[in-house]
C-alpha positions as MATLAB code, in Angstrom:
seq = 'MASREEIKQRAFAAIDSHADEIVGAAQTILANPEPGFREVKTSRLVAGKFAEWGIPFKAGLALTGVRGELVGGSAGPALALLGELDSLIVQEHPHADAQTGAAHACGHHCQIGMLLGAAVALMQPDVLPQLSGRIVLMAVPAEEYIEIEYRDSLRRAGKLEFLGGKPELVRLGEFDDVDLAMMMHTTSSKEEGQICISGTNNGTVAKKITFIGRGAHAGGSPHLGINALNAATLALTAIHYNRETFRDEDTIRVHPIITKGGEAVSAVPSDVRMETFVRGRTIDAIMDANRKVDRALRAGSLAVGAKVNIQTIPGYLPLKQDRVMNQVFEANAAALVGGSNVGHVSHRTGSTDMGDISHLMPSIHPYVGGATGLGHGANYVVEDYRLAVITAAKALAATAVDLLADGAAKASQVIAGHRPEMTRAEYLRFMRSLAKDQTFEAE';
ca = [
      12.771   14.996  -32.804;
      10.848   16.790  -30.608;
      12.363   18.321  -27.198;
      11.110   16.652  -23.838;
       9.227   19.829  -23.263;
       7.339   19.834  -26.215;
       6.500   15.930  -25.655;
       5.182   17.053  -22.293;
       2.986   19.654  -23.596;
       1.498   17.418  -26.026;
       1.162   14.727  -22.763;
      -0.726   17.740  -21.101;
      -2.917   18.632  -23.933;
      -4.284   14.986  -23.777;
      -4.995   15.011  -20.391;
      -6.846   18.346  -20.226;
      -9.010   16.997  -23.411;
      -9.769   13.742  -21.204;
      -9.885   15.845  -17.736;
     -13.599   15.107  -17.326;
     -13.443   11.560  -18.487;
     -10.621   11.072  -15.949;
     -12.008   12.647  -13.048;
     -15.360   10.927  -13.657;
     -13.643    7.630  -13.716;
     -12.087    8.525  -10.145;
     -15.586    9.432   -8.882;
     -17.219    6.350  -10.049;
     -14.748    4.581   -7.845;
     -15.472    6.664   -5.079;
     -19.124    5.712   -5.424;
     -18.135    1.949   -5.696;
     -15.670    1.350   -2.988;
     -14.244   -2.182   -2.558;
     -11.664   -3.461   -0.126;
      -8.809   -5.483   -1.046;
      -8.928   -8.499   -3.240;
     -12.610   -7.639   -3.860;
     -12.542   -5.081   -6.289;
     -14.259   -6.409   -9.093;
     -16.274   -3.212  -10.298;
     -13.076   -1.273  -10.246;
     -10.716   -3.739  -11.944;
     -13.550   -4.005  -14.622;
     -13.675   -0.180  -15.169;
      -9.948   -0.310  -15.467;
      -9.889   -3.034  -17.869;
     -12.575   -1.260  -19.752;
     -10.892    2.132  -20.176;
      -7.658    0.044  -21.434;
      -9.951   -1.672  -24.152;
     -11.676    1.321  -25.155;
      -8.053    3.343  -25.868;
      -6.540    0.216  -27.559;
      -4.249   -0.504  -24.674;
      -3.263   -4.045  -24.580;
      -3.638   -5.484  -21.050;
      -4.273   -8.526  -18.738;
      -6.581   -8.815  -16.187;
      -7.331  -11.122  -13.013;
      -3.982  -10.875  -11.639;
      -3.577  -11.497   -7.952;
      -7.502  -11.727   -8.347;
      -8.275   -8.371   -9.507;
      -5.112   -6.619  -10.656;
      -4.889   -5.003  -14.413;
      -1.847   -4.879  -15.882;
      -1.343   -2.316  -19.436;
       1.485   -1.753  -21.627;
       2.850    0.540  -23.808;
       5.827    0.295  -25.905;
       7.660    3.218  -27.139;
       9.461    3.906  -30.426;
      12.685    2.356  -29.676;
      14.272   -0.174  -26.936;
      14.654    0.778  -23.777;
      14.242    0.353  -19.810;
      10.671   -0.663  -18.249;
       8.683    2.111  -16.403;
       5.866    1.106  -14.278;
       3.297    3.761  -13.141;
       0.955    2.098  -10.420;
      -2.281    2.832   -8.949;
      -4.012    1.151   -6.099;
      -7.506   -0.325   -6.418;
      -8.690   -0.838   -3.230;
     -10.588    1.063   -0.409;
     -10.829    0.751    3.484;
     -13.588   -0.123    5.346;
     -14.884    3.529    7.164;
     -18.510    2.853    7.912;
     -19.111    6.687    9.096;
     -17.457    7.891    5.751;
     -19.977   10.271    3.629;
     -19.148    7.823    0.805;
     -19.512    4.473    2.400;
     -21.035    1.650    0.736;
     -24.338    1.009    2.903;
     -23.716   -2.873    2.784;
     -20.059   -3.071    3.199;
     -19.086   -0.037    5.285;
     -16.148    0.382    2.687;
     -14.977    3.794    1.633;
     -12.105    5.476    0.066;
     -10.703    7.132    3.044;
      -7.279    7.417    1.570;
      -7.932    8.688   -1.807;
      -6.950    5.381   -4.106;
      -9.649    6.240   -6.332;
      -7.614    9.420   -7.385;
      -4.696    7.030   -7.940;
      -6.576    4.914  -10.298;
      -7.645    8.402  -11.907;
      -4.105    9.807  -12.104;
      -3.000    6.278  -13.688;
      -5.497    6.527  -16.372;
      -4.793   10.368  -16.837;
      -0.974    9.442  -17.344;
      -1.913    6.438  -19.718;
      -3.838    8.670  -21.975;
      -1.132   11.233  -21.921;
       1.582    8.632  -22.796;
      -0.393    6.564  -25.541;
      -0.670    9.817  -27.797;
       0.864    9.015  -31.385;
       2.943   12.387  -30.843;
       4.075   11.450  -27.594;
       4.789    7.488  -27.315;
       7.140    7.018  -30.276;
       9.133    9.812  -28.790;
      10.233    7.250  -25.753;
      12.581    4.365  -25.455;
      11.255    1.414  -23.653;
       7.840    0.362  -22.122;
       5.471    1.660  -19.815;
       3.862   -0.694  -17.661;
       0.411    0.461  -16.310;
      -0.545   -1.510  -13.038;
      -3.853   -1.075  -11.002;
      -2.928   -3.051   -8.036;
      -5.127   -4.762   -5.574;
      -5.005   -4.726   -1.707;
      -2.562   -2.115   -0.587;
      -4.563   -1.491    2.536;
      -3.765   -4.080    5.030;
      -7.239   -4.999    6.522;
      -9.462   -7.898    6.740;
      -6.794  -10.052    7.607;
      -8.755  -12.990    8.702;
     -10.535  -12.932    5.089;
      -7.419  -12.363    3.163;
      -5.854  -15.460    5.403;
      -8.558  -17.709    4.214;
      -7.886  -16.866    0.516;
      -3.940  -17.861    1.228;
      -5.476  -21.155    2.952;
      -7.719  -21.493   -0.147;
      -4.263  -21.500   -2.337;
      -5.785  -18.543   -4.263;
      -2.859  -16.099   -3.335;
       0.192  -16.485   -1.091;
       0.804  -12.834    0.461;
      -2.082  -10.704    1.898;
      -0.754   -7.539   -0.186;
      -1.339   -6.627   -3.578;
       2.379   -5.723   -4.728;
       4.113   -8.587   -2.960;
       1.739  -11.214   -4.388;
       2.333   -9.328   -7.946;
       6.170   -9.849   -7.245;
       5.604  -13.595   -6.533;
       3.418  -14.026   -9.500;
       6.450  -12.358  -11.535;
       4.561   -9.518  -12.941;
       7.548   -7.100  -11.646;
      10.140   -9.104  -13.532;
      10.300   -7.293  -16.432;
      10.189   -3.911  -14.907;
      13.345   -1.436  -14.105;
      11.609    1.278  -12.063;
       8.559    2.062  -10.765;
       6.666    5.214   -9.466;
       2.792    6.135   -8.136;
       1.442    8.974   -6.442;
      -0.708    9.249   -3.266;
      -3.101   11.937   -2.079;
      -2.569   13.934    1.361;
      -4.643   16.105    3.150;
      -1.714   17.841    5.005;
      -1.522   21.325    4.428;
       2.149   21.674    5.509;
       3.080   19.119    2.935;
       2.120   21.623    0.196;
       0.385   20.863   -3.232;
       2.698   18.151   -4.041;
       5.173   16.674   -1.515;
       8.285   14.916   -2.222;
       8.327   12.189    0.383;
      11.444    9.952    2.058;
      11.027    6.745    3.778;
       8.314    4.797    5.362;
       8.075    2.456    8.019;
       7.544   -1.393    7.324;
       5.350   -3.697    8.908;
       4.486   -7.676   10.021;
       1.372   -8.767   10.986;
      -0.075  -10.642   13.783;
      -3.289  -12.611   14.558;
      -3.283  -13.911   17.910;
      -5.528  -16.691   19.905;
      -5.608  -16.985   23.494;
      -7.110  -20.487   24.361;
      -8.605  -20.690   27.973;
     -11.239  -22.891   29.563;
     -14.817  -21.864   29.777;
     -17.013  -21.931   33.087;
     -19.757  -20.413   34.590;
     -18.844  -16.849   35.401;
     -20.786  -16.443   38.506;
     -21.221  -20.141   39.705;
     -17.852  -21.739   39.195;
     -15.321  -19.084   37.847;
     -12.403  -21.067   39.658;
     -12.919  -23.889   37.286;
     -12.419  -21.769   34.113;
      -8.995  -20.346   32.551;
      -9.814  -16.718   31.615;
      -8.537  -16.013   27.814;
      -9.457  -12.276   28.272;
      -7.493  -11.954   31.018;
      -4.366  -13.429   29.188;
      -5.144  -11.117   26.580;
      -5.292   -7.950   28.897;
      -1.958   -9.232   30.377;
      -0.270   -9.366   27.271;
      -1.435   -5.918   26.538;
      -0.005   -4.412   29.638;
       3.519   -6.319   28.931;
       3.410   -4.894   25.396;
       3.097   -1.211   26.924;
       5.933   -2.317   29.527;
       8.194   -2.720   26.482;
       7.610    0.736   24.733;
      10.361    2.596   26.685;
      12.856   -0.221   25.119;
      11.964    1.113   21.603;
      14.290    3.644   20.156;
      12.980    6.820   19.099;
      14.887    6.726   15.923;
      13.335    3.230   14.864;
       9.756    4.649   14.859;
       8.404    1.745   16.344;
       4.378    1.417   16.320;
       2.584   -1.429   17.933;
      -1.178   -1.137   18.129;
      -3.215   -3.961   18.991;
      -6.844   -4.809   19.038;
      -9.201   -7.260   20.503;
     -11.274   -8.716   17.774;
     -13.155  -11.125   19.952;
     -13.589  -10.627   23.857;
     -15.508  -14.066   24.854;
     -19.099  -15.728   23.884;
     -21.076  -14.089   26.657;
     -20.765  -12.255   29.707;
     -22.101  -15.266   32.136;
     -19.255  -17.269   30.554;
     -15.444  -17.316   31.540;
     -14.075  -16.241   28.245;
     -12.230  -19.209   26.498;
     -11.635  -17.893   22.948;
     -10.088  -14.436   22.792;
      -8.467  -13.139   19.615;
      -6.114   -9.943   19.049;
      -4.528   -8.592   15.918;
      -1.801   -6.213   15.733;
       0.596   -4.554   13.240;
       4.454   -4.225   14.297;
       6.011   -1.479   12.412;
       9.536    0.117   12.120;
      11.674    2.199   10.181;
      14.182   -0.600    9.500;
      13.941   -4.701    9.192;
      16.200   -4.918   12.239;
      14.015   -2.714   14.396;
      10.892   -4.604   13.136;
      12.507   -7.798   14.073;
      13.596   -6.544   17.505;
      10.169   -5.401   18.398;
       8.420   -8.247   16.921;
      10.550  -10.749   19.185;
       9.350   -8.637   22.390;
       5.702   -8.578   21.234;
       6.026  -12.218   21.055;
       7.508  -12.588   24.528;
       4.689  -10.162   25.966;
       1.994  -12.601   24.198;
       3.535  -15.761   25.495;
       3.710  -13.874   29.107;
       0.034  -12.815   29.435;
      -0.812  -16.484   28.428;
       1.706  -17.851   31.113;
       0.330  -15.906   33.893;
      -2.964  -17.589   33.967;
      -2.263  -20.835   32.385;
      -3.853  -20.330   28.910;
      -2.662  -21.299   25.646;
      -1.639  -18.868   23.090;
      -1.540  -19.164   19.275;
       0.873  -16.571   17.322;
       0.609  -16.359   13.728;
       3.153  -13.605   12.211;
       1.877  -12.717    8.626;
       4.355  -11.079    6.272;
       3.333   -7.477    5.741;
       5.408   -4.848    4.158;
       8.963   -3.994    3.761;
      10.182   -0.292    4.697;
       9.958    2.071    1.793;
      13.085    3.437    0.366;
      12.820    6.051   -2.521;
      15.438    6.812   -5.382;
      17.091    9.935   -4.810;
      17.488   10.978   -8.749;
      14.162    9.882   -9.799;
      12.854   12.401   -6.722;
      14.936   14.936   -8.273;
      13.310   14.561  -11.529;
       9.950   14.301  -10.346;
      10.394   17.444   -7.947;
      11.459   19.496  -10.953;
       8.371   18.480  -12.924;
       6.207   19.355   -9.654;
       7.814   22.736   -9.305;
       6.856   23.359  -12.987;
       3.256   22.429  -12.342;
       2.549   24.077   -8.769;
       5.321   26.325   -8.286;
       8.427   25.763   -6.164;
       6.966   27.318   -2.964;
       4.041   24.603   -3.535;
       6.254   21.595   -3.418;
       6.721   20.051    0.231;
       9.135   17.767    1.771;
       8.675   14.987    4.285;
      11.751   12.806    5.386;
       9.922    9.918    7.144;
       6.306    8.499    7.524;
       5.278    6.038   10.097;
       2.635    4.365    7.932;
       3.392    1.441    5.903;
       2.853    0.682    2.213;
       3.410   -2.337   -0.020;
       5.507    0.057   -2.300;
       8.177   -0.411    0.141;
       8.327   -3.940   -1.085;
       9.037   -2.907   -4.756;
      11.330   -0.100   -3.380;
      13.831   -2.846   -2.319;
      13.776   -4.559   -5.929;
      14.160   -1.312   -8.084;
      14.325    2.196   -8.134;
      11.272    3.838   -7.027;
       9.576    6.824   -5.904;
       6.162    7.479   -3.849;
       5.157   11.160   -3.890;
       2.072   12.552   -2.583;
      -0.389   15.096   -4.117;
      -2.560   17.573   -2.004;
      -6.373   18.094   -2.560;
      -7.874   16.214    0.339;
      -9.099   17.364    3.684;
      -9.729   15.450    6.927;
      -7.751   12.586    8.766;
      -6.333    9.917    6.253;
      -8.206    6.442    7.202;
     -10.901    8.711    8.821;
     -14.458    9.273    8.247;
     -13.754   13.036    7.380;
     -11.129   12.062    4.610;
     -12.577   13.661    1.580;
     -10.951   14.609   -1.461;
     -12.090   18.283   -2.789;
      -9.685   19.374   -5.424;
      -9.961   16.794   -8.262;
      -7.966   19.086  -10.595;
      -5.142   18.796   -8.298;
      -5.591   15.627   -7.004;
      -5.856   13.796  -10.163;
      -5.415   15.964  -13.250;
      -2.070   17.988  -11.930;
      -1.072   14.398  -10.503;
      -1.544   12.851  -13.927;
       0.756   15.633  -15.558;
       3.472   14.975  -12.776;
       3.575   11.251  -13.599;
       3.453   11.877  -17.262;
       6.112   14.458  -17.209;
       8.290   12.265  -15.180;
       8.164    9.413  -17.527;
       8.980   11.807  -20.222;
      11.921   12.874  -18.922;
      13.045    9.410  -17.793;
      12.124    7.844  -21.118;
      12.673   10.645  -23.803;
      16.356   11.074  -25.584;
      16.840    7.329  -25.731;
      15.665    6.866  -22.311;
      19.048    8.264  -20.864;
      17.917    9.517  -17.580;
      16.416    6.360  -16.720;
      19.472    4.440  -17.846;
      21.445    6.527  -15.455;
      19.283    5.803  -12.511;
      19.138    2.084  -13.219;
      23.074    2.306  -13.544;
      23.361    3.936  -10.293;
      21.092    1.917   -8.129;
      21.827   -1.181   -6.150;
      18.751   -3.201   -5.245;
      18.702   -4.318   -1.558;
      17.286   -7.893   -2.763;
      17.075   -9.778   -5.684;
      13.300  -11.179   -6.523;
      14.500  -14.722   -5.201;
      15.884  -13.107   -1.769;
      12.800  -11.109   -1.217;
      10.458  -14.101   -1.466;
      12.807  -16.089    0.403;
      12.777  -13.150    3.436;
       9.039  -12.706    3.358;
       8.600  -16.430    3.493;
      10.940  -16.639    6.292;
       8.557  -14.144    8.236;
       5.786  -16.663    8.323;
       5.199  -18.307   11.582;
       2.106  -20.168   13.228;
       3.257  -21.367   16.767;
       1.235  -22.462   20.027;
       2.510  -21.826   23.471;
       1.159  -23.805   26.404;
       1.586  -23.078   30.086;
       3.291  -26.065   31.785;
];
């Protein structure tokens, strides 16, 4: 039987021999960006690679998801490697789609590249038989929590229940036979090094708000109207007045936008719409801030005599990462880029649906460099594909080898030492409890 280091070198050689193809796939996705639950071309590319390489797969999961599977030489646990299919919408991005404004301003195209790279490494006939268990390859839709109105229309049509890809795949049972999970994300922060070991992330709930007033002529008879825009403005101010009650350690983030401010400047606005996220470090902190936001929305409506409809939509749970898996990954990262080039971040205030997976099983979500600019911005561009795709794929493959070689002893250790935050049934029950649609009217 080969040593783990020998197996890794074989895996790395396969990645190197397919490097142009892997990077080419990532760059093809970059040139064809698609937002969540619309990733038809990207999904087809992944399925095509799996078919070409002889990897059994299922497609059309949660509309566009693809799941492949590699079976090792002996029985053992299942490790999921994940990559995200979707783009953002950033019209000013240099690689934006001219028609839709979709753009990979967060590096998900590299995630699919590194997933394909890890797949081609681990499927090799001198690698896979040396591993125990299964490797589940998941290309997941809709991580970016955008286009809420569109996604909610899919929910109302019965095409999905949850508005994020991983929660929807959990609902569909695609994680039921998975024991551990990992993925990587690109970063443009030089302070984080070439590869970064990350800690926790904020979770989030989403809110759609409609203020309903009464239309009237804005010049001739404004006194006959009820100004829904004034209600919204008061609500925004009330939210701001609550900010001093948010504890620093809870890293609360509330960032509303008005998506519709009225019909015409000559009419008192009668239909004004807002969206916001309520983010926080813990579920309790999110729920506390969510109650305060609801209170502020109702107050703005009450002050001018308007109605307000508040729809609260389940978002993502806070991310928690498995300590032992991170240690295994960090050792491989240091071997690839040098220990001095491995950074650490304890907490991030953004959100990811990998947080949901981390409540169900041991999970990690490290970062890889190679990008420049501001994440989600028009200047976020991957410059170093060798690092962001090829080195990242090697880090994932090497960690999979460490977990599943030697009879999957390390993976078994991780699983035995992990206590999930929720069962699948508890998770679904909690997520469904978050969904509310309430209308409040001034007396």
